[in-house]
C-alpha positions in Angstrom: 0.0 0.0 0.0 2.8 2.4 0.8 4.4 1.8 -2.6 1.1 2.6 -4.3 0.8 5.8 -2.3 4.4 6.7 -3.2 3.8 6.1 -6.9 0.6 8.2 -6.8 2.5 11.0 -5.0 5.3 11.0 -7.6 2.9 10.9 -10.5 0.9 13.8 -9.1 3.9 16.1 -8.7 3.9 19.1 -11.1 5.9 18.5 -14.2 8.1 21.2 -15.7 6.9 22.0 -19.2 9.4 21.2 -21.9 10.1 23.4 -24.8 9.0 22.3 -28.3 11.7 20.8 -30.6 11.4 22.7 -33.9 14.7 21.5 -35.3 13.0 18.7 -37.3 10.7 21.2 -39.2 11.7 23.1 -42.3 9.4 26.1 -42.0 6.6 27.7 -40.0 3.8 26.1 -42.1 5.0 22.6 -41.2 5.2 23.6 -37.6 1.8 25.3 -37.2 0.1 22.3 -39.0 1.6 20.1 -36.2 -1.1 19.3 -33.6 1.5 19.0 -30.9 2.8 22.5 -31.6 -0.7 23.9 -31.5 -1.3 22.2 -28.2 2.0 23.5 -26.9 0.9 27.1 -27.7 -2.4 26.5 -26.0 -0.6 25.2 -22.9 1.9 28.0 -22.9 -0.7 30.8 -22.9 -3.7 29.1 -21.3 -6.9 31.1 -21.6 -5.4 34.5 -21.2 -6.9 37.1 -23.5 -5.4 40.4 -24.8 -5.9 42.4 -28.0 -2.9 42.0 -30.3 -4.4 41.2 -33.7 -8.1 41.4 -32.8 -10.3 41.6 -29.6 -12.2 38.8 -27.8 -9.6 36.1 -28.5 -7.0 34.3 -26.4 -3.4 35.1 -26.9 -2.9 31.5 -28.1 -5.5 32.0 -30.9 -3.7 35.1 -32.1 -0.2 33.6 -31.9 -1.4 30.7 -34.0 -3.0 33.0 -36.5 0.3 34.8 -36.8 1.8 31.6 -38.0 -0.9 31.1 -40.6 0.4 33.1 -43.6 3.5 33.1 -45.7 6.1 31.0 -43.7 9.7 31.6 -43.1 12.2 28.8 -42.7 13.3 27.5 -39.3 16.7 29.1 -38.7 19.5 28.1 -36.5 20.5 31.5 -35.0 22.9 30.3 -32.3 24.3 27.2 -30.8 21.2 24.9 -30.6 19.0 28.0 -30.8 16.2 27.9 -33.4 13.9 30.6 -34.5 10.8 30.3 -36.7 8.3 32.9 -37.8 5.6 33.7 -40.2 3.1 36.4 -41.0 -0.6 36.4 -40.4 -2.7 35.4 -43.5 -4.0 38.5 -45.3 -2.1 40.7 -42.9 1.6 40.1 -43.4 2.6 43.1 -41.3 1.4 41.1 -38.3 3.7 38.2 -37.4 4.4 35.5 -34.9 7.7 34.0 -33.8 8.9 31.2 -31.6 12.5 30.7 -30.4 13.9 27.8 -28.4 17.3 26.6 -27.1 15.9 23.3 -26.1 15.7 24.3 -22.4 14.3 27.8 -22.8 11.7 29.3 -25.1 9.9 32.5 -26.0 7.0 33.4 -28.2 6.6 36.8 -29.8 4.2 38.8 -32.0 4.6 41.9 -34.1 1.3 43.8 -33.5 0.0 47.2 -34.5 -2.5 47.4 -31.6 -0.7 49.0 -28.7 -1.5 50.1 -25.2 -1.3 53.9 -24.8 -0.5 55.7 -21.5 -4.2 55.5 -20.5 -4.0 51.7 -21.0 -6.4 51.9 -24.0 -5.6 49.8 -27.0 -5.0 52.0 -30.1 -3.4 51.7 -33.5 0.3 52.3 -33.5 1.8 52.9 -37.0 5.4 51.8 -36.0 4.1 48.6 -34.4 5.4 46.7 -31.4 7.2 43.5 -30.7 5.6 41.7 -27.8 7.9 39.1 -26.3 6.1 36.6 -24.1 8.1 34.8 -21.5 7.6 32.5 -18.5 11.2 32.2 -17.4 13.4 35.3 -16.8 16.4 33.3 -18.0 14.7 32.7 -21.3 13.9 36.4 -21.6 17.5 37.4 -20.8 19.2 34.9 -23.1 16.8 34.7 -26.1 15.2 38.2 -26.5 18.1 39.6 -28.5 17.4 37.2 -31.3 13.8 38.3 -31.4 14.8 41.9 -31.4 17.1 41.3 -34.3 14.2 39.5 -36.1 12.0 42.5 -35.4 14.6 44.9 -36.7 14.7 43.1 -40.0 11.0 43.6 -40.4 9.9 46.7 -38.5 12.9 48.5 -37.2 10.9 51.3 -35.5 8.7 49.0 -33.5 9.0 49.3 -29.8 9.7 46.2 -27.6 7.3 45.1 -24.9 7.7 42.2 -22.5 4.7 40.2 -21.3 5.1 37.8 -18.4 2.9 34.7 -18.9 1.8 33.0 -15.7 
């Protein structure tokens, strides 16, 4: 009986979420068509809602939509660091990106709906890069790759960090 209780206890312990291995994919289309990656996005963001591409949608829905247009190839941008991005279908100025080192990961979007000083959402012509992070170490070690990616698409966009709980 004690062994069964021990096994139950071990199984019920929280499990640290793993990053998603994108190294076996060639481009963002292959990745976003993968059910496991879509599930990974859902688990990463949960049911949190915020307006980046449109209102009344979860962040995960919007991030997935940002991978739905013309894809970019998966790129090795560092030692075991892979970046993939795409633009939103019919709105290629809006984009999503995912970067992972195997142990750390970040998601990001380029959005043109920005919070003003009054915390209202308004159109911002220069756009913004929103970097979503759960782990401060991921934010510190991987953000520069996303900022470089942003600079190649929308150099004037400001950078915003959003902590995902």
